[in-house]
C-alpha positions, 0 to 999 in steps of 0.5 A: 500499500503505497501512502504519501505524506501532506505538507505537516508529514502526516500520513492518512491510513486506510480504513481497512486496516483497523485504527481509528481515530483517537486509537494509541499507537506505538511506533518503532523505526527497524534499524533498518528503517522501516517503520512500524505502527503497533495499535497499543491498550495503554493502561491509566496509571492506578491499574499499573501495578497489576503489568508489574513482572511480580503480580503478573506472576502473582495472577498466573499462578492464582488462575491455575490454582487447582484447588475450588474456589470458595461461595460465600452466600452470607455472612456467616460465611465470611466470617469463618473464611475470614476467620480461616484466613487468620488463621483463629478456627 
């Protein structure tokens, strides 16, 4: 696909590439001079803690935990579970 820049060095991407106005794009210039445009989904600052290597590992480990989930249906169930977690049972 051949594109031409305008006077301000801008290009217009056709709709078939799937990039819409307002989308965030990462631009990479490769060693051989090629340019890659990579659509990204930015992460809000208050959620960056979840993207650290330690957090990703912890989340991944919790998702692969073979133990069954605990269903809490009442205040009493919650109290029993909290006591078990705190070692009071």
